[in-house]
C-alpha positions in Angstrom: 0.0 0.0 0.0 2.8 2.4 0.9 4.5 1.7 -2.4 1.3 2.5 -4.3 0.9 5.7 -2.3 4.5 6.7 -3.1 3.8 6.1 -6.8 0.6 8.1 -6.8 2.4 10.9 -4.9 5.3 10.9 -7.4 2.8 11.0 -10.3 1.0 13.9 -8.6 4.2 15.8 -8.0 5.3 15.4 -11.6 1.9 16.6 -12.8 2.1 19.7 -10.5 5.7 20.5 -11.7 4.7 20.2 -15.4 1.7 22.4 -14.9 3.7 25.0 -13.0 6.4 25.0 -15.7 3.8 25.3 -18.5 2.1 28.2 -16.6 5.5 30.0 -16.2 6.3 29.5 -19.9 2.8 30.7 -20.9 3.3 33.8 -18.7 6.7 34.5 -20.2 5.3 34.2 -23.7 2.3 36.4 -22.9 4.6 39.1 -21.4 6.9 39.0 -24.4 4.0 39.3 -26.8 2.5 42.1 -24.7 5.8 43.9 -24.7 6.2 43.4 -28.4 2.7 44.6 -29.2 3.2 47.6 -26.9 6.3 48.5 -28.8 4.4 48.2 -32.1 1.6 50.4 -30.8 4.1 52.9 -29.6 5.7 53.0 -33.0 2.3 53.3 -34.7 1.3 56.1 -32.3 4.4 58.0 -33.2 3.6 57.7 -36.9 0.0 58.7 -36.3 1.1 61.6 -34.0 3.2 63.0 -36.8 0.3 62.7 -39.3 -2.5 64.1 -37.0 -1.1 66.3 -34.3 -4.3 68.3 -33.7 -6.7 65.4 -34.2 -7.5 62.6 -31.8 -7.7 59.0 -32.9 -10.9 57.0 -32.5 -9.3 54.9 -29.7 -8.3 58.0 -27.8 -11.7 59.5 -28.2 -13.3 56.2 -27.0 -10.9 56.1 -24.0 -11.8 59.7 -23.0 -15.5 59.0 -23.4 -15.1 56.0 -21.2 -13.3 58.0 -18.6 -16.0 60.7 -18.7 -18.7 58.1 -18.4 -17.0 56.5 -15.4 -16.5 59.9 -13.7 -20.2 60.8 -14.2 -21.3 57.4 -12.9 -19.1 57.8 -9.8 -20.5 61.3 -9.1 -24.1 59.9 -9.4 -23.2 57.0 -7.1 -21.7 59.4 -4.6 -24.7 61.7 -4.7 -27.0 58.7 -4.2 -24.9 57.4 -1.3 -24.9 60.8 0.4 -28.7 60.9 0.1 -29.0 57.4 1.5 -26.7 58.3 4.5 -28.6 61.5 5.2 -31.9 59.6 5.2 -30.6 56.9 7.5 -29.2 59.5 9.9 -32.5 61.4 9.9 -34.5 58.2 10.6 -32.1 57.2 13.5 -32.5 60.6 15.2 -36.3 60.7 14.6 -36.6 57.3 16.3 -34.4 58.5 19.2 -36.5 61.6 19.7 -39.7 59.6 19.5 -38.5 57.2 22.2 -37.4 60.1 24.5 -40.8 61.8 24.1 -42.7 58.5 24.8 -40.5 58.0 27.9 -41.1 61.6 29.1 -44.9 61.3 28.6 -44.9 58.0 30.5 -42.9 59.4 33.4 -45.2 62.4 33.7 -48.4 60.3 33.5 -47.4 57.5 35.8 -44.9 59.1 38.2 -47.4 60.4 40.7 -49.3 57.1 40.5 -46.2 55.2 41.5 -45.5 57.7 44.3 -49.0 57.2 45.7 -48.7 53.4 45.4 -45.6 53.3 47.6 -47.4 55.8 50.0 -44.4 57.8 50.8 -42.1 54.9 51.6 -39.3 56.4 49.6 -39.6 59.8 51.5 -39.7 58.0 54.8 -36.6 56.0 53.9 -34.7 59.1 53.1 -35.8 60.8 56.3 -34.8 57.8 58.4 -31.4 57.8 56.7 -30.9 61.4 57.5 -31.8 60.9 61.2 -29.0 58.3 61.8 
């Protein structure tokens, strides 16, 4: 059993190493092709820059339109977020004020009834404490 486990582990490790090396090779190839295409685009942009100094290419116009669109969307999202935060804050304070008002009304209404119920026990206890 241990020999079979060793073989399967060896097979698994070889598979992992080969996948890793293939990934690294693919990354190197991708980086090299990206660098090469970047150089070609840079050379082309120099040629286009010489031909049309005052005019923008379609790609540049598209990129600027995308940036403007993203900025506009971000501003709209920020405005909506500020509105939402203001509304949440208003609701929290409104609930807090409502709870305080209800507590105050309850205290005013039922305070004397509680004092009558205890029939001056609290007052008598304070006076007894002061006498000692």
